[in-house]
Backbone as JSON Lines, residues from 0, in Angstrom:
{"i":0,"aa":"M","n":[52.65,-47.23,43.15],"ca":[51.24,-47.63,43.23],"c":[50.61,-47.39,41.86]}
{"i":1,"aa":"D","n":[50.23,-48.45,41.18],"ca":[49.57,-48.23,39.89],"c":[48.13,-48.72,39.91]}
{"i":2,"aa":"A","n":[47.59,-48.96,41.08],"ca":[46.18,-49.36,41.21],"c":[45.32,-48.1,41.16]}
{"i":3,"aa":"H","n":[44.29,-48.15,40.32],"ca":[43.34,-47.04,40.22],"c":[41.93,-47.61,40.24]}
{"i":4,"aa":"F","n":[41.01,-46.85,40.82],"ca":[39.61,-47.26,40.79],"c":[38.73,-46.03,40.87]}
{"i":5,"aa":"T","n":[37.52,-46.18,40.34],"ca":[36.47,-45.18,40.5],"c":[35.21,-45.91,40.92]}
{"i":6,"aa":"I","n":[34.4,-45.24,41.72],"ca":[33.12,-45.8,42.15],"c":[32.08,-44.7,42.0]}
{"i":7,"aa":"D","n":[31.07,-44.95,41.19],"ca":[29.97,-44.01,41.0],"c":[28.67,-44.7,41.37]}
{"i":8,"aa":"V","n":[27.8,-43.98,42.06],"ca":[26.53,-44.53,42.49],"c":[25.39,-43.78,41.82]}
{"i":9,"aa":"D","n":[24.44,-44.53,41.27],"ca":[23.23,-43.97,40.68],"c":[22.06,-44.44,41.55]}
{"i":10,"aa":"P","n":[21.69,-43.67,42.58],"ca":[20.65,-44.12,43.52],"c":[19.29,-44.33,42.86]}
{"i":11,"aa":"E","n":[18.99,-43.58,41.8],"ca":[17.69,-43.73,41.14],"c":[17.55,-45.09,40.47]}
{"i":12,"aa":"R","n":[18.66,-45.66,40.06],"ca":[18.64,-46.98,39.4],"c":[19.16,-48.08,40.31]}
{"i":13,"aa":"D","n":[19.48,-47.75,41.56],"ca":[20.07,-48.72,42.5],"c":[21.31,-49.38,41.89]}
{"i":14,"aa":"L","n":[22.14,-48.55,41.24],"ca":[23.27,-49.05,40.47],"c":[24.58,-48.49,41.0]}
{"i":15,"aa":"V","n":[25.56,-49.38,41.17],"ca":[26.92,-49.0,41.53],"c":[27.82,-49.34,40.34]}
{"i":16,"aa":"R","n":[28.54,-48.34,39.84],"ca":[29.49,-48.54,38.74],"c":[30.89,-48.42,39.3]}
{"i":17,"aa":"I","n":[31.68,-49.46,39.05],"ca":[33.07,-49.49,39.52],"c":[33.97,-49.73,38.31]}
{"i":18,"aa":"A","n":[35.1,-49.07,38.3],"ca":[36.15,-49.36,37.31],"c":[37.44,-49.52,38.09]}
{"i":19,"aa":"M","n":[38.18,-50.57,37.76],"ca":[39.43,-50.86,38.45],"c":[40.49,-51.19,37.41]}
{"i":20,"aa":"D","n":[41.7,-50.66,37.61],"ca":[42.79,-51.04,36.72],"c":[44.11,-51.02,37.46]}
{"i":21,"aa":"G","n":[45.05,-51.74,36.89],"ca":[46.38,-51.82,37.47],"c":[46.56,-53.03,38.37]}
{"i":22,"aa":"F","n":[47.6,-52.96,39.16],"ca":[47.96,-54.04,40.08],"c":[47.65,-53.58,41.5]}
{"i":23,"aa":"F","n":[46.83,-54.34,42.22],"ca":[46.39,-53.98,43.56],"c":[47.19,-54.74,44.61]}
{"i":24,"aa":"N","n":[47.83,-53.99,45.5],"ca":[48.42,-54.64,46.67],"c":[47.37,-54.59,47.78]}
{"i":25,"aa":"L","n":[47.68,-55.14,48.94],"ca":[46.68,-55.21,50.01],"c":[46.26,-53.83,50.5]}
{"i":26,"aa":"A","n":[47.18,-52.88,50.53],"ca":[46.83,-51.51,50.93],"c":[45.87,-50.87,49.93]}
{"i":27,"aa":"D","n":[46.07,-51.15,48.64],"ca":[45.17,-50.62,47.61],"c":[43.77,-51.2,47.79]}
{"i":28,"aa":"I","n":[43.69,-52.48,48.11],"ca":[42.39,-53.11,48.32],"c":[41.71,-52.5,49.55]}
{"i":29,"aa":"D","n":[42.47,-52.22,50.58],"ca":[41.9,-51.55,51.75],"c":[41.35,-50.17,51.38]}
{"i":30,"aa":"R","n":[42.09,-49.41,50.56],"ca":[41.59,-48.11,50.09],"c":[40.29,-48.28,49.31]}
{"i":31,"aa":"F","n":[40.24,-49.31,48.46],"ca":[39.03,-49.58,47.69],"c":[37.86,-49.9,48.62]}
{"i":32,"aa":"L","n":[38.1,-50.73,49.63],"ca":[37.03,-51.11,50.56],"c":[36.48,-49.9,51.29]}
{"i":33,"aa":"E","n":[37.35,-49.0,51.71],"ca":[36.9,-47.77,52.37],"c":[36.07,-46.91,51.42]}
{"i":34,"aa":"A","n":[36.52,-46.77,50.2],"ca":[35.79,-45.96,49.21],"c":[34.45,-46.6,48.87]}
{"i":35,"aa":"R","n":[34.43,-47.92,48.78],"ca":[33.17,-48.61,48.47],"c":[32.16,-48.42,49.61]}
{"i":36,"aa":"A","n":[32.62,-48.52,50.84],"ca":[31.72,-48.32,52.0],"c":[31.14,-46.92,51.96]}
{"i":37,"aa":"E","n":[31.96,-45.94,51.66],"ca":[31.49,-44.55,51.59],"c":[30.51,-44.37,50.43]}
{"i":38,"aa":"A","n":[30.81,-44.94,49.28],"ca":[29.94,-44.81,48.11],"c":[28.58,-45.44,48.36]}
{"i":39,"aa":"H","n":[28.54,-46.56,49.03],"ca":[27.28,-47.26,49.28],"c":[26.32,-46.46,50.17]}
{"i":40,"aa":"K","n":[26.85,-45.48,50.88],"ca":[25.98,-44.63,51.69],"c":[25.03,-43.81,50.83]}
{"i":41,"aa":"A","n":[25.35,-43.63,49.56],"ca":[24.51,-42.86,48.65],"c":[23.32,-43.67,48.12]}
{"i":42,"aa":"L","n":[23.36,-44.99,48.28],"ca":[22.25,-45.82,47.82],"c":[21.02,-45.59,48.69]}
{"i":43,"aa":"T","n":[19.85,-45.64,48.08],"ca":[18.6,-45.45,48.82],"c":[17.76,-46.73,48.86]}
{"i":44,"aa":"C","n":[18.22,-47.78,48.21],"ca":[17.49,-49.05,48.21],"c":[17.8,-49.82,49.49]}
{"i":45,"aa":"A","n":[17.08,-50.91,49.68],"ca":[17.33,-51.78,50.83],"c":[18.74,-52.38,50.71]}
{"i":46,"aa":"P","n":[19.31,-52.79,51.83],"ca":[20.63,-53.43,51.76],"c":[20.62,-54.62,50.81]}
{"i":47,"aa":"N","n":[21.65,-54.74,50.02],"ca":[21.86,-55.84,49.08],"c":[20.85,-55.87,47.94]}
{"i":48,"aa":"A","n":[20.09,-54.8,47.74],"ca":[19.12,-54.76,46.64],"c":[19.68,-54.02,45.42]}
{"i":49,"aa":"H","n":[20.88,-53.53,45.5],"ca":[21.48,-52.78,44.4],"c":[22.07,-53.72,43.35]}
{"i":50,"aa":"L","n":[22.41,-53.15,42.22],"ca":[23.09,-53.83,41.13],"c":[24.49,-53.24,41.02]}
{"i":51,"aa":"T","n":[25.45,-54.05,40.59],"ca":[26.82,-53.56,40.45],"c":[27.4,-53.99,39.11]}
{"i":52,"aa":"I","n":[28.05,-53.04,38.45],"ca":[28.83,-53.34,37.25],"c":[30.26,-52.92,37.54]}
{"i":53,"aa":"N","n":[31.2,-53.82,37.31],"ca":[32.6,-53.56,37.61],"c":[33.43,-53.8,36.35]}
{"i":54,"aa":"D","n":[34.02,-52.73,35.83],"ca":[34.85,-52.81,34.62],"c":[36.29,-53.09,35.03]}
{"i":55,"aa":"L","n":[36.75,-54.28,34.7],"ca":[38.09,-54.73,35.07],"c":[39.02,-54.86,33.87]}
{"i":56,"aa":"R","n":[38.65,-54.28,32.75],"ca":[39.46,-54.47,31.54],"c":[40.88,-53.96,31.7]}
{"i":57,"aa":"G","n":[41.13,-53.03,32.61],"ca":[42.48,-52.53,32.82],"c":[43.23,-53.22,33.94]}
{"i":58,"aa":"M","n":[42.62,-54.24,34.55],"ca":[43.28,-54.95,35.66],"c":[44.43,-55.8,35.14]}
{"i":59,"aa":"K","n":[45.49,-55.8,35.91],"ca":[46.61,-56.69,35.62],"c":[46.4,-57.99,36.39]}
{"i":60,"aa":"I","n":[47.19,-58.99,36.08],"ca":[47.17,-60.23,36.85],"c":[47.55,-59.86,38.28]}
{"i":61,"aa":"Q","n":[46.81,-60.38,39.25],"ca":[46.99,-60.02,40.65],"c":[47.79,-61.09,41.39]}
{"i":62,"aa":"S","n":[48.43,-60.69,42.48],"ca":[49.17,-61.63,43.32],"c":[48.2,-62.59,44.0]}
{"i":63,"aa":"K","n":[48.73,-63.69,44.51],"ca":[47.89,-64.65,45.23],"c":[47.24,-64.0,46.45]}
{"i":64,"aa":"D","n":[47.99,-63.16,47.15],"ca":[47.43,-62.49,48.33],"c":[46.28,-61.56,47.94]}
{"i":65,"aa":"S","n":[46.45,-60.84,46.85],"ca":[45.38,-59.93,46.4],"c":[44.16,-60.71,45.93]}
{"i":66,"aa":"V","n":[44.39,-61.8,45.21],"ca":[43.26,-62.62,44.76],"c":[42.5,-63.17,45.97]}
{"i":67,"aa":"A","n":[43.23,-63.61,46.99],"ca":[42.57,-64.11,48.2],"c":[41.76,-63.0,48.87]}
{"i":68,"aa":"R","n":[42.3,-61.8,48.94],"ca":[41.58,-60.68,49.56],"c":[40.35,-60.32,48.74]}
{"i":69,"aa":"F","n":[40.48,-60.3,47.41],"ca":[39.32,-60.03,46.57],"c":[38.28,-61.13,46.73]}
{"i":70,"aa":"G","n":[38.72,-62.38,46.9],"ca":[37.79,-63.47,47.13],"c":[37.0,-63.27,48.41]}
{"i":71,"aa":"A","n":[37.68,-62.84,49.47],"ca":[36.99,-62.57,50.74],"c":[36.02,-61.4,50.57]}
{"i":72,"aa":"L","n":[36.42,-60.41,49.82],"ca":[35.55,-59.26,49.55],"c":[34.27,-59.72,48.85]}
{"i":73,"aa":"L","n":[34.42,-60.58,47.85],"ca":[33.24,-61.07,47.11],"c":[32.37,-61.99,47.94]}
{"i":74,"aa":"A","n":[32.96,-62.69,48.89],"ca":[32.19,-63.62,49.72],"c":[31.45,-62.91,50.85]}
{"i":75,"aa":"G","n":[31.9,-61.72,51.2],"ca":[31.29,-61.0,52.32],"c":[29.87,-60.55,52.01]}
{"i":76,"aa":"P","n":[28.98,-60.65,52.98],"ca":[27.57,-60.31,52.75],"c":[27.24,-58.82,52.85]}
{"i":77,"aa":"E","n":[28.12,-58.01,53.43],"ca":[27.79,-56.63,53.76],"c":[27.38,-55.79,52.54]}
{"i":78,"aa":"Y","n":[28.09,-55.92,51.45],"ca":[27.84,-55.09,50.28],"c":[27.43,-55.93,49.07]}
{"i":79,"aa":"R","n":[26.97,-57.13,49.31],"ca":[26.61,-58.04,48.22],"c":[25.48,-57.44,47.4]}
{"i":80,"aa":"S","n":[25.68,-57.38,46.11],"ca":[24.66,-56.83,45.22],"c":[23.72,-57.93,44.75]}
{"i":81,"aa":"R","n":[22.54,-57.49,44.35],"ca":[21.53,-58.43,43.84],"c":[22.06,-59.15,42.6]}
{"i":82,"aa":"R","n":[22.72,-58.41,41.74],"ca":[23.36,-58.97,40.55],"c":[24.68,-58.23,40.37]}
{"i":83,"aa":"L","n":[25.68,-58.94,39.88],"ca":[27.01,-58.39,39.74],"c":[27.54,-58.73,38.35]}
{"i":84,"aa":"A","n":[27.82,-57.69,37.56],"ca":[28.34,-57.89,36.2],"c":[29.77,-57.37,36.14]}
{"i":85,"aa":"F","n":[30.65,-58.18,35.57],"ca":[32.03,-57.79,35.37],"c":[32.29,-57.63,33.88]}
{"i":86,"aa":"V","n":[32.97,-56.56,33.52],"ca":[33.43,-56.36,32.15],"c":[34.92,-56.67,32.19]}
{"i":87,"aa":"V","n":[35.31,-57.69,31.43],"ca":[36.7,-58.15,31.48],"c":[37.24,-58.4,30.09]}
{"i":88,"aa":"G","n":[38.53,-58.29,29.96],"ca":[39.2,-58.62,28.7],"c":[39.63,-60.07,28.7]}
{"i":89,"aa":"P","n":[40.16,-60.51,27.59],"ca":[40.57,-61.92,27.46],"c":[41.96,-62.16,28.03]}
{"i":90,"aa":"T","n":[42.08,-62.07,29.34],"ca":[43.38,-62.23,29.99],"c":[43.29,-63.29,31.07]}
{"i":91,"aa":"L","n":[44.43,-63.56,31.67],"ca":[44.46,-64.49,32.79],"c":[43.65,-63.96,33.96]}
{"i":92,"aa":"A","n":[43.52,-62.62,34.06],"ca":[42.72,-62.03,35.14],"c":[41.28,-62.53,35.07]}
{"i":93,"aa":"R","n":[40.78,-62.79,33.86],"ca":[39.44,-63.35,33.69],"c":[39.36,-64.71,34.38]}
{"i":94,"aa":"G","n":[40.39,-65.51,34.23],"ca":[40.41,-66.82,34.88],"c":[40.45,-66.69,36.4]}
{"i":95,"aa":"Q","n":[41.25,-65.74,36.89],"ca":[41.29,-65.5,38.33],"c":[39.91,-65.12,38.84]}
{"i":96,"aa":"L","n":[39.23,-64.24,38.13],"ca":[37.9,-63.78,38.53],"c":[36.88,-64.91,38.48]}
{"i":97,"aa":"A","n":[36.92,-65.7,37.42],"ca":[35.93,-66.78,37.26],"c":[35.92,-67.72,38.46]}
{"i":98,"aa":"R","n":[37.07,-67.97,39.03],"ca":[37.14,-68.85,40.21],"c":[36.53,-68.19,41.44]}
{"i":99,"aa":"L","n":[36.49,-66.87,41.47],"ca":[36.0,-66.16,42.66],"c":[34.49,-65.95,42.67]}
{"i":100,"aa":"I","n":[33.84,-66.04,41.53],"ca":[32.41,-65.68,41.47],"c":[31.48,-66.88,41.32]}
{"i":101,"aa":"T","n":[31.97,-68.06,41.58],"ca":[31.15,-69.25,41.35],"c":[29.9,-69.31,42.23]}
{"i":102,"aa":"H","n":[29.92,-68.66,43.38],"ca":[28.78,-68.73,44.3],"c":[28.01,-67.42,44.37]}
{"i":103,"aa":"R","n":[28.02,-66.66,43.3],"ca":[27.35,-65.36,43.25],"c":[26.44,-65.32,42.04]}
{"i":104,"aa":"T","n":[25.47,-64.42,42.09],"ca":[24.7,-64.12,40.89],"c":[25.54,-63.1,40.13]}
{"i":105,"aa":"A","n":[26.53,-63.61,39.41],"ca":[27.52,-62.77,38.75],"c":[27.91,-63.41,37.42]}
{"i":106,"aa":"R","n":[28.23,-62.55,36.46],"ca":[28.68,-63.03,35.15],"c":[29.73,-62.07,34.61]}
{"i":107,"aa":"C","n":[30.48,-62.56,33.63],"ca":[31.49,-61.76,32.95],"c":[31.02,-61.44,31.54]}
{"i":108,"aa":"F","n":[31.34,-60.22,31.1],"ca":[30.93,-59.74,29.8],"c":[32.09,-59.04,29.11]}
{"i":109,"aa":"D","n":[31.99,-58.93,27.78],"ca":[33.02,-58.26,27.0],"c":[32.83,-56.75,26.95]}
{"i":110,"aa":"T","n":[31.59,-56.28,27.06],"ca":[31.33,-54.84,26.93],"c":[30.44,-54.35,28.07]}
{"i":111,"aa":"P","n":[30.6,-53.08,28.43],"ca":[29.74,-52.51,29.47],"c":[28.26,-52.51,29.09]}
{"i":112,"aa":"A","n":[27.96,-52.29,27.81],"ca":[26.55,-52.24,27.38],"c":[25.85,-53.57,27.61]}
{"i":113,"aa":"I","n":[26.5,-54.66,27.26],"ca":[25.89,-55.98,27.46],"c":[25.81,-56.31,28.95]}
{"i":114,"aa":"A","n":[26.83,-55.93,29.71],"ca":[26.81,-56.16,31.15],"c":[25.64,-55.43,31.8]}
{"i":115,"aa":"E","n":[25.45,-54.18,31.43],"ca":[24.35,-53.41,32.02],"c":[23.0,-53.96,31.57]}
{"i":116,"aa":"A","n":[22.89,-54.38,30.32],"ca":[21.63,-54.97,29.84],"c":[21.29,-56.19,30.68]}
{"i":117,"aa":"W","n":[22.28,-57.03,30.98],"ca":[22.03,-58.22,31.8],"c":[21.6,-57.83,33.21]}
{"i":118,"aa":"L","n":[22.23,-56.81,33.78],"ca":[21.87,-56.39,35.13],"c":[20.39,-56.04,35.25]}
{"i":119,"aa":"F","n":[19.88,-55.33,34.25],"ca":[18.51,-54.83,34.33],"c":[17.49,-55.74,33.65]}
{"i":120,"aa":"D","n":[17.93,-56.83,33.05],"ca":[17.02,-57.75,32.37],"c":[16.54,-58.82,33.34]}
{"i":121,"aa":"E","n":[15.31,-58.7,33.75],"ca":[14.74,-59.68,34.69],"c":[14.3,-60.97,34.01]}
{"i":122,"aa":"S","n":[14.25,-60.97,32.68],"ca":[13.78,-62.16,31.96],"c":[14.85,-63.21,31.79]}
{"i":123,"aa":"G","n":[16.12,-62.82,31.96],"ca":[17.21,-63.77,31.76],"c":[17.54,-64.01,30.31]}
{"i":124,"aa":"Q","n":[17.09,-63.15,29.43],"ca":[17.28,-63.35,28.0],"c":[18.62,-62.83,27.48]}
{"i":125,"aa":"V","n":[19.29,-61.97,28.19],"ca":[20.58,-61.45,27.73],"c":[21.6,-62.56,27.93]}
{"i":126,"aa":"S","n":[22.21,-63.01,26.83],"ca":[23.07,-64.18,26.93],"c":[24.43,-63.99,26.28]}
{"i":127,"aa":"D","n":[24.82,-62.79,25.98],"ca":[26.11,-62.57,25.34],"c":[27.23,-62.44,26.35]}
{"i":128,"aa":"A","n":[27.23,-63.31,27.32],"ca":[28.28,-63.28,28.34],"c":[29.59,-63.71,27.74]}
{"i":129,"aa":"A","n":[30.65,-63.21,28.31],"ca":[31.99,-63.56,27.85],"c":[32.36,-64.95,28.31]}
């Protein structure tokens, strides 16, 4: 098992920070889903009013089954964030992700700082997306 993830919640900012790396099998994704559900209990905002930043720079190319499961995860309404920023490297994983986020208020970025700036910028002026 080389899948690793961390989930940190900042309730004062309505912010969920996730970092994921490695190769995720379906059992790893289930572990992630359980941890995400538990972490979201720390949020104090209304449902779906939080912001999420997910650092995927350490993610490997995922299997078709894992990509499909991640797609279902992103499509589900239960934990949908108001805005979703991904920090990704220039890999094929970026292409896999781009296909999954077409129907979300989500973007990909090269750095965590720019991703977070976009999350909190209500003017829409942050444009250094990857």
